C-alpha positions in Angstrom: 38.5 -70.6 50.5 36.7 -69.7 47.3 33.8 -67.2 47.4 30.4 -68.9 46.8 29.3 -68.6 43.2 26.8 -65.9 42.5 23.6 -67.0 40.8 23.0 -66.2 37.1 20.0 -64.2 36.0 19.3 -64.2 32.3 17.3 -61.4 30.6 15.7 -62.1 27.3 15.4 -58.5 26.4 16.7 -55.1 27.5 15.0 -54.1 30.8 15.0 -50.7 32.6 18.3 -50.1 34.4 16.8 -49.9 37.9 15.7 -53.6 37.5 19.0 -54.6 36.2 20.7 -52.9 39.1 18.7 -55.0 41.6 19.8 -58.2 39.9 23.4 -57.2 39.7 23.4 -56.7 43.5 22.1 -60.3 43.9 24.1 -62.1 41.2 25.5 -62.2 37.7 23.4 -60.9 34.8 23.4 -62.1 31.2 21.2 -60.3 28.7 20.3 -59.8 25.1 20.2 -56.1 24.3 17.9 -56.4 21.3 14.5 -54.6 21.6 12.7 -57.2 19.5 12.2 -60.8 20.2 15.4 -62.8 19.6 15.5 -65.8 17.3 14.6 -69.1 18.9 18.1 -70.7 18.6 19.7 -67.6 20.1 17.2 -67.6 23.0 17.9 -71.3 23.8 21.6 -70.6 23.8 21.2 -67.5 26.0 19.3 -69.3 28.8 21.9 -72.1 29.2 23.1 -72.1 32.9 20.5 -69.7 34.2 19.1 -70.0 37.7 16.4 -67.5 36.9 15.2 -66.2 33.5 13.2 -63.0 33.1 11.0 -63.4 30.0 8.7 -61.3 27.9 5.3 -62.2 26.6 6.8 -62.9 23.2 9.1 -65.6 24.5 7.8 -69.1 24.3 8.7 -70.8 27.5 8.2 -74.5 27.0 9.9 -77.9 27.8 12.5 -77.1 25.2 13.6 -73.9 26.8 13.4 -75.1 30.3 15.7 -78.1 29.4 18.0 -75.7 27.5 18.4 -73.7 30.6 19.5 -76.8 32.6 18.5 -78.5 35.8 19.8 -75.7 38.0 16.9 -73.4 36.8 14.6 -72.3 39.6 12.6 -69.4 38.4 10.9 -68.0 35.3 9.9 -64.4 36.0 7.5 -63.3 33.3 7.5 -59.5 32.8 3.8 -59.4 32.2 0.5 -60.1 34.0 -0.5 -62.7 31.4 1.4 -65.9 31.3 -0.1 -67.7 28.3 3.5 -67.9 26.8 4.6 -70.1 29.6 4.0 -73.8 29.9 3.3 -73.7 33.7 2.8 -77.4 33.9 6.2 -78.1 32.3 7.9 -75.7 34.7 6.2 -77.4 37.7 7.4 -80.8 36.6 10.9 -79.4 36.7 10.5 -77.6 40.1 10.6 -74.2 38.4 8.7 -71.4 40.0 6.8 -69.2 37.5 5.9 -65.5 38.5 4.1 -62.7 36.8 3.6 -59.0 37.4 0.0 -58.4 38.4 -1.4 -55.1 39.7 1.4 -52.7 38.5 0.0 -52.4 35.0 -3.7 -52.0 35.9 -3.8 -48.2 35.7 -1.9 -47.8 32.6 -3.9 -50.4 30.7 -7.2 -49.0 31.9 -6.1 -45.6 30.7 -5.3 -47.0 27.2 -8.7 -48.8 27.2 -10.5 -45.4 27.8 -8.4 -43.9 25.1 -9.5 -46.5 22.6 -13.2 -46.2 23.7 -13.0 -42.4 23.1 -11.0 -42.8 19.8 -13.6 -45.2 18.4 -16.8 -43.6 19.6 -15.6 -40.0 18.6 -13.8 -41.1 15.4 -10.6 -39.3 16.6 -8.1 -41.3 14.4 -10.4 -41.2 11.4 -10.6 -37.4 11.7 -6.8 -37.2 12.2 -6.3 -39.0 9.0 -8.7 -36.8 7.1 -7.0 -33.6 8.2 -3.6 -35.0 7.4 -4.6 -36.1 3.9 -5.2 -32.5 2.8 -8.6 -33.3 1.4 -11.2 -30.5 1.7 -13.6 -30.7 4.6 -16.0 -28.2 6.4 -17.9 -28.2 9.6 -21.5 -29.2 9.3 -24.4 -30.5 11.6 -23.9 -34.1 10.2 -20.2 -34.1 9.7 -18.3 -37.1 11.2 -20.9 -37.7 13.9 -19.8 -40.1 16.6 -21.6 -41.2 19.8 -21.6 -39.9 23.3 -20.8 -42.1 26.3 -23.3 -40.6 28.9 -26.0 -43.1 29.8 -24.5 -45.9 27.6 -23.8 -49.4 28.9 -20.2 -50.5 29.2 -20.0 -54.3 29.1 -16.8 -55.7 30.7 -15.7 -59.2 30.1 -13.4 -60.0 33.1 -13.9 -57.7 36.1 -10.4 -58.2 37.6 -8.0 -55.4 38.5 -7.9 -53.8 35.0 -11.6 -54.3 34.4 -12.5 -52.6 37.6 -10.3 -49.6 36.9 -11.8 -49.3 33.4 -15.2 -49.3 35.0 -14.2 -46.5 37.5 -13.1 -44.4 34.6 -16.1 -45.1 32.5 -18.5 -44.0 35.5 -16.8 -40.6 35.4 -18.0 -40.4 31.8 -21.5 -41.2 32.9 -21.6 -44.8 31.6 -23.5 -47.6 33.3 -21.6 -50.8 34.1 -22.3 -54.5 33.5 -19.9 -57.4 33.5 -19.5 -61.1 32.7 -17.0 -63.1 34.7 -16.6 -66.7 35.8 -16.7 -65.6 39.4 -19.0 -63.0 40.9 -17.2 -59.8 42.0 -17.2 -59.0 45.7 -20.4 -57.4 46.9 -18.6 -54.2 47.8 -17.1 -54.0 44.2 -20.5 -54.4 42.6 -22.0 -51.8 44.8 -19.2 -49.3 44.3 -19.4 -49.6 40.6 -23.2 -50.0 40.5 -22.3 -53.0 38.3 -24.7 -55.8 37.2 -23.4 -59.3 36.5 -24.9 -60.7 33.3 -24.6 -63.9 31.2 -22.4 -63.3 28.2 -25.3 -63.6 25.8 -27.2 -60.8 27.5 -24.1 -58.6 27.8 -23.4 -58.9 24.1 -27.0 -58.0 23.2 -27.2 -55.0 25.6 -23.7 -53.4 25.7 -22.9 -50.2 23.8 -19.2 -50.7 24.4 -17.8 -54.2 25.0 -14.4 -54.2 26.6 -12.4 -57.4 27.0 -10.2 -58.0 30.1 -10.1 -61.8 30.5 -7.0 -64.0 30.5 -6.3 -66.0 27.4 -7.1 -69.7 28.3 -8.4 -72.6 26.1 -11.9 -71.5 27.2 -11.4 -67.8 26.2 -9.7 -68.5 22.8 -12.1 -66.9 20.2 -14.5 -66.1 22.9 -15.7 -63.4 20.6 -16.3 -64.9 17.2 -18.8 -64.6 14.4 -21.8 -65.7 16.5 -21.0 -63.3 19.3 -20.3 -60.4 17.0 -23.7 -61.1 15.3 -25.4 -60.9 18.8 -24.0 -57.4 19.4 -25.8 -54.1 18.5 -25.1 -52.6 15.1 -24.1 -49.5 17.0 -21.8 -51.3 19.4 -18.0 -50.9 19.8 -15.6 -53.7 20.7 -12.4 -52.9 22.5 -9.7 -55.5 23.2 -6.7 -54.8 25.5 -6.5 -58.3 26.9 -5.0 -60.9 24.4 -5.5 -61.0 20.7 -6.8 -64.6 20.3 -9.7 -63.8 22.6 -11.2 -62.4 19.4 -11.5 -64.1 16.0 -9.8 -61.4 13.9 -11.2 -62.6 10.6 -14.7 -62.7 11.9 -14.2 -59.2 13.4 -12.9 -57.8 10.1 -16.0 -59.2 8.3 -18.3 -57.6 10.9 -16.7 -54.2 10.6 -16.7 -54.3 6.8 -20.4 -55.2 6.7 -21.4 -52.7 9.4 -22.6 -55.4 11.8 -20.9 -53.6 14.6 -20.0 -49.9 14.5 -16.3 -49.9 15.4 -13.5 -51.6 17.2 -10.4 -50.5 19.1 -7.6 -53.1 19.3 -4.3 -53.1 21.2 -3.6 -56.8 20.8 -3.8 -59.3 17.9 -4.0 -62.9 17.2 -0.6 -63.4 15.6 1.4 -60.3 16.8 3.0 -58.4 15.2 0.9 -59.5 12.1 -2.6 -58.0 11.8 -5.5 -59.4 9.8 -4.9 -57.8 6.4 -8.4 -56.2 6.1 -8.3 -54.4 9.4 -5.8 -51.5 8.5 -8.0 -50.7 5.4 -11.0 -49.9 7.5 -11.9 -46.4 8.9 -14.0 -47.9 11.8 -11.1 -49.6 13.6 -8.3 -48.0 15.7 -5.1 -50.1 15.8 -2.3 -49.6 18.3 0.8 -51.8 18.8 0.2 -53.5 22.2 0.7 -50.3 24.2 -1.5 -51.2 27.3 1.4 -51.1 29.8 3.6 -48.8 27.7 4.4 -45.9 30.1 7.8 -45.4 31.6 6.5 -45.7 35.1 4.6 -48.9 34.4 7.2 -50.8 32.5 9.8 -49.9 35.1 7.5 -51.2 37.9 6.9 -54.4 35.9 10.6 -55.1 35.4 11.5 -54.3 39.1 8.7 -56.6 40.3 10.0 -59.4 38.1 13.5 -58.8 39.3 12.4 -58.9 42.9 10.5 -62.1 42.3 13.6 -63.8 40.8 15.8 -62.6 43.7 13.3 -63.8 46.3 13.0 -67.2 44.8 16.8 -67.8 44.5 17.3 -66.5 48.0 14.9 -69.1 49.3 12.2 -66.7 50.5 9.7 -67.8 47.8 8.0 -65.8 45.1 6.2 -62.5 45.7 3.5 -63.0 42.9 3.5 -66.6 41.9 1.5 -68.0 39.0 -0.7 -70.6 40.5 
């Protein structure tokens, strides 16, 4: 009697070996070993026959890809907390469960957010460029002055897991906390952070640092555009570690060029890996290449959670962290 066929897990990118080992215990593994996103045609060929596909945020999971995988596909495990790259409705129509990796990247992303806040307010990257350039400089009372954080208001858009951890870190620097969110945070969270919920219009007007942590949805696309930037203080700093299209990059570049806000720190972009052409030329913006979750520990935990999700779905136990 033939042994039962083992399920096929397809990986669209090279994942940490500990996650791959979990999948190999549960079934067969097919993967693409390239670090960069693979061409669309190659991706469609790769997923054929898969019962579970582990995807990255750069992979567009739509009806075409779901159909290319075939009717036996049961799970798309997105190795990210966001899932704007996945057509969840199309997956549901085909009976495919979609999962993500919430929670495990909160600390790392909050750390990077604070790094961007400090780098922008204290002009760290600008100073680094000056020293590396070899140009003459000397210490002086008015040389490269930045701004302190003590007593300043941190405005958080989206007080979820990452936003809360950013607020905790900011309080250690003496910042005050306010937030805007569709739903009010639990009373104990507000009390613990001494956070005030505000309408977005008021938050824009009062925040010294505005930090974005909302998901990308049709409602949040270009949530921060020309009008919102005009409502901010000229001394304010904008930090985005959420999703690039939450900010109108062209409007942001214009606001920075014209001094209508003081600075920006960006980890995400509207059309990654492309960046609005004016931004790299500006001294008052810090640009990093989507590094929010980029620690060894966090990326490993994300991949392992995605693997456990896929295994759990295929074994009939249901998803651990489903997208609803």
